[in-house]
C-alpha positions in Angstrom: 23.7 3.0 -0.6 20.1 2.3 0.3 19.7 0.4 3.5 17.1 -0.7 6.0 16.3 0.5 9.5 16.0 -2.6 11.7 13.6 -2.4 14.6 12.9 -4.5 17.7 10.0 -6.9 18.1 8.5 -4.3 20.4 7.4 -2.4 17.3 5.2 -5.3 16.1 1.5 -4.6 16.1 0.2 -4.0 19.6 -2.8 -6.4 19.5 -1.4 -9.8 20.4 -3.7 -11.4 17.9 -1.8 -9.7 15.1 1.0 -12.3 15.4 -1.5 -15.1 15.3 -3.1 -16.0 12.0 -6.8 -16.4 12.2 -8.7 -19.1 10.4 -9.5 -16.8 7.6 -5.8 -16.0 7.1 -6.1 -12.4 8.5 -4.2 -10.7 11.3 -6.1 -8.2 13.4 -4.3 -5.0 14.3 -7.2 -3.2 16.0 -10.8 -4.3 16.6 -11.9 -3.0 13.2 -8.6 -3.2 11.3 -7.1 -6.4 9.9 -4.9 -7.4 7.0 -4.1 -10.5 5.0 -0.9 -11.1 3.2 -1.4 -12.6 -0.3 2.0 -13.9 -1.4 4.0 -10.6 -1.5 1.5 -7.9 -0.7 -1.0 -7.0 2.1 -4.7 -6.2 1.6 -6.5 -4.4 4.4 -10.0 -5.1 5.8 -11.6 -2.2 7.6 -14.7 -3.0 9.6 -15.8 -4.8 12.7 -16.0 -8.6 12.6 -19.5 -9.6 11.6 -20.3 -6.2 10.2 -22.4 -7.6 7.4 -23.2 -6.4 3.9 -21.9 -3.0 2.8 -20.5 -2.3 6.3 -16.8 -2.7 5.6 -14.1 -1.5 3.2 -11.3 -3.3 1.3 -8.1 -1.3 0.9 -6.2 -2.5 -2.2 -6.9 -5.7 -4.2 -3.9 -8.0 -4.2 -2.0 -9.7 -6.9 -3.4 -11.7 -9.8 -4.8 -15.0 -8.6 -5.6 -13.8 -5.1 -9.4 -13.4 -5.6 -10.3 -16.5 -3.7 -8.1 -15.8 -0.7 -9.5 -12.2 -0.4 -13.1 -13.3 -0.9 -12.9 -16.1 1.6 -11.2 -13.9 4.2 -13.9 -11.3 3.7 -16.7 -13.8 4.1 -15.1 -15.3 7.3 -14.6 -11.9 8.9 -17.8 -10.0 7.9 -20.3 -12.7 7.1 -21.1 -15.0 4.1 -22.1 -12.8 1.2 -21.1 -9.6 2.9 -20.0 -7.1 0.2 -17.8 -4.1 0.9 -19.2 -0.5 0.8 -16.2 0.2 -1.5 -12.8 -0.8 -2.6 -10.3 2.0 -1.9 -6.9 2.1 -3.5 -3.5 3.4 -2.2 -2.3 3.2 -5.8 -2.7 1.2 -9.0 0.4 -1.0 -9.3 -0.1 -4.5 -10.4 0.3 -6.0 -6.9 -2.4 -3.7 -5.5 -5.0 -4.1 -8.3 -4.4 -7.7 -9.3 -8.1 -8.8 -8.8 -9.7 -5.4 -8.7 -11.8 -5.8 -11.8 -13.1 -9.3 -10.7 -13.9 -8.4 -7.1 -15.5 -5.0 -8.0 -17.8 -6.8 -10.5 -18.7 -9.7 -8.2 -19.4 -7.3 -5.3 -20.9 -4.5 -7.5 -18.6 -2.2 -5.5 -17.5 1.4 -6.2 -13.8 2.1 -6.4 -12.0 5.2 -5.0 -8.6 6.5 -5.9 -6.7 9.7 -6.2 -7.3 11.8 -9.4 -3.6 11.5 -10.5 -3.9 7.7 -10.3 -7.1 7.5 -12.5 -5.3 7.2 -15.8 -3.9 3.9 -14.7 -7.3 2.7 -13.6 -9.5 3.8 -16.6 -7.3 2.4 -19.4 -5.7 5.6 -20.5 -2.1 5.3 -19.4 0.4 2.7 -18.3 3.1 3.2 -15.7 6.7 3.9 -16.8 8.9 0.8 -17.1 10.2 -0.6 -13.8 13.9 0.0 -13.0 15.9 -3.2 -12.3 19.2 -1.2 -12.1 18.4 -0.1 -8.5 19.7 -3.4 -7.1 18.9 -4.9 -3.8 18.0 -8.4 -4.8 16.0 -10.8 -7.0 12.8 -8.9 -6.8 14.5 -5.8 -8.3 16.3 -7.8 -11.0 13.1 -9.4 -12.3 11.2 -6.0 -12.3 11.0 -5.8 -16.1 8.6 -8.8 -15.8 6.1 -6.9 -13.7 3.0 -5.7 -15.5 2.6 -2.0 -16.0 -0.4 -1.9 -18.2 -3.6 -0.2 -16.9 -6.7 -1.8 -15.7 -10.1 -0.4 -16.8 -12.6 0.0 -14.0 -13.8 3.4 -15.3 -17.5 2.5 -14.9 -17.0 2.0 -11.1 -14.3 4.5 -10.5 -14.7 7.6 -8.2 -12.1 10.2 -7.3 -11.4 10.7 -3.7 -13.0 14.0 -2.5 -10.8 17.1 -2.4 -11.6 17.7 1.3 -9.6 14.6 2.4 -12.6 12.5 3.4 -13.0 8.9 2.4 -16.7 8.3 1.9 -16.8 4.6 2.8 -14.4 5.1 5.8 -15.9 7.4 8.4 -13.2 8.8 10.7 -10.4 8.4 8.2 -8.7 10.9 5.9 -6.7 10.3 2.8 -3.3 11.9 2.5 -1.5 12.5 -0.8 1.8 10.7 -0.5 3.3 10.7 -4.0 6.7 9.4 -5.1 6.1 5.7 -5.5 3.4 6.7 -7.9 1.9 10.1 -8.8 -1.5 9.5 -7.1 -0.3 7.4 -4.2 -2.3 8.0 -1.0 -2.2 6.8 2.6 -5.1 6.7 5.0 -5.0 8.2 8.5 -7.3 7.9 11.5 -6.3 10.5 14.0 -8.6 9.2 16.8 -6.3 6.2 17.5 -3.2 7.0 15.4 -3.8 4.3 12.8 -2.0 4.6 9.5 -2.6 2.6 6.3 0.6 3.6 4.4 0.4 1.6 1.2 3.9 1.7 -0.3 4.9 5.2 0.9 7.2 3.2 3.1 7.3 -0.5 3.8 8.4 -2.8 6.6 10.4 -5.3 4.7 13.2 -5.0 2.1 10.9 -5.6 -0.8 13.7 -5.8 -3.4 15.0 -9.0 -1.7 13.2 -12.3 -2.2 14.8 -13.5 1.0 13.4 -10.6 3.0 10.0 -11.0 1.3 9.9 -14.6 2.6 11.3 -14.0 6.1 9.4 -10.7 6.8 12.0 -9.5 9.3 10.7 -6.3 10.8 12.4 -3.1 9.6 11.4 0.2 8.2 12.4 0.8 4.6 11.7 3.3 1.8 9.2 2.5 -0.9 10.0 -0.5 -3.2 12.8 1.0 -5.3 12.2 -0.7 -8.6 8.8 0.9 -9.1 9.4 4.3 -7.4 9.2 7.2 -9.9 10.0 10.3 -8.0 12.5 10.1 -5.1 12.3 13.7 -3.9 8.5 13.4 -3.7 8.8 10.0 -1.9 11.1 11.6 0.7 8.6 14.4 1.3 5.8 11.8 1.7 7.8 9.9 4.3 8.5 13.1 6.2 4.8 14.0 6.2 3.8 10.6 7.6 6.5 10.6 10.2 5.2 14.0 11.4 1.9 12.3 12.3 3.6 10.2 15.0 1.4 7.2 14.2 0.6 4.6 16.9 0.3 1.8 14.5 1.0 1.3 10.8 0.2 -1.3 8.2 2.0 -1.1 5.0 1.7 -2.7 1.6 4.5 -5.0 2.2 5.8 -6.4 5.5 4.4 -6.7 9.0 2.4 -4.0 10.8 4.3 -2.0 13.5 3.3 0.1 16.5 4.4 2.2 19.3 7.6 4.2 20.2 9.9 2.0 18.2 7.8 2.5 15.1 8.0 6.2 15.5 11.7 6.1 16.2 12.4 4.2 13.0 10.1 6.2 10.9 11.7 9.4 12.2 15.1 8.0 11.3 13.9 7.2 7.8 12.5 10.6 7.4 15.5 12.4 8.6 18.0 10.5 6.6 15.9 9.4 3.6 18.3 10.3 0.9 21.0 8.1 2.4 19.0 5.1 3.7 16.3 4.9 1.1 17.4 6.3 -2.3 19.4 4.0 -4.5 22.9 5.2 -5.6 21.8 5.2 -9.2 18.8 4.4 -11.3 16.6 5.7 -14.1 14.3 7.7 -11.8 16.9 8.8 -9.4 18.4 11.0 -12.1 15.2 11.8 -14.0 12.0 11.5 -11.9 8.8 10.6 -13.8 6.1 13.1 -12.8 2.5 13.9 -13.4 3.2 17.5 -13.9 5.1 17.0 -17.2 3.3 13.9 -18.3 6.4 11.6 -17.9 4.6 9.4 -15.4 2.1 8.4 -18.0 2.9 6.1 -20.9 0.7 5.2 -23.8 -0.5 1.6 -23.2 
């Protein structure tokens, strides 16, 4: 049975300001790295406070209805009217692209994503149906209600370079971490061990509405009800654990840091099949993959 790996409070983000919500609703993890939780998902702001126009990057774009919260946080952190150099996506699920079209248009911002995620972002393909049979709580049971249709930002969309660089994020590299979706990526800064993991792993039991509300710190596999390829997801977690990150911010849950983060992530990687993979489910038995086209559904 899938389960969580609880961790101590010592694994919470190392900057004491991360536990204190700023006036703009963000939590700062490092001097140039902050996040804001918008209902059930985190968006990440990369750039120094006061950076100004085109000198920062937004990672992911929240849920529908979160435009005002993201826009106000950006203005407070970087300056009124400061637009991002780009919006960079870990993947294209509804809770990560909820206001992508509106923000990209308002800010006239380019968008970067992995090539395998492009069909969900240029209107060509929808995600396979979510799987409510994986269990774990209310968030899983209501999964059939989650949108799977694509957005169309094709006029602004760019593919992440094959060399691993991230044009609007100097010093960072993208890492292909598939499983939760075919083109899921995480972002890694080796200089200080910072990891933006998206949903490759998360730090709350996202299937449970109670856990989503309480945000008790724990390390957990990707949200089960939308994960398409469990063998690939396990490989992605193992590749991230091998980095030995100093700090990690994920798509859901609180940021974590230090030895306790690494211990928990190692435990998840070493025992992924037992602690993260559900006992049954549509994609446990038959993964949906880019290679055979099963990960792409006609919208």
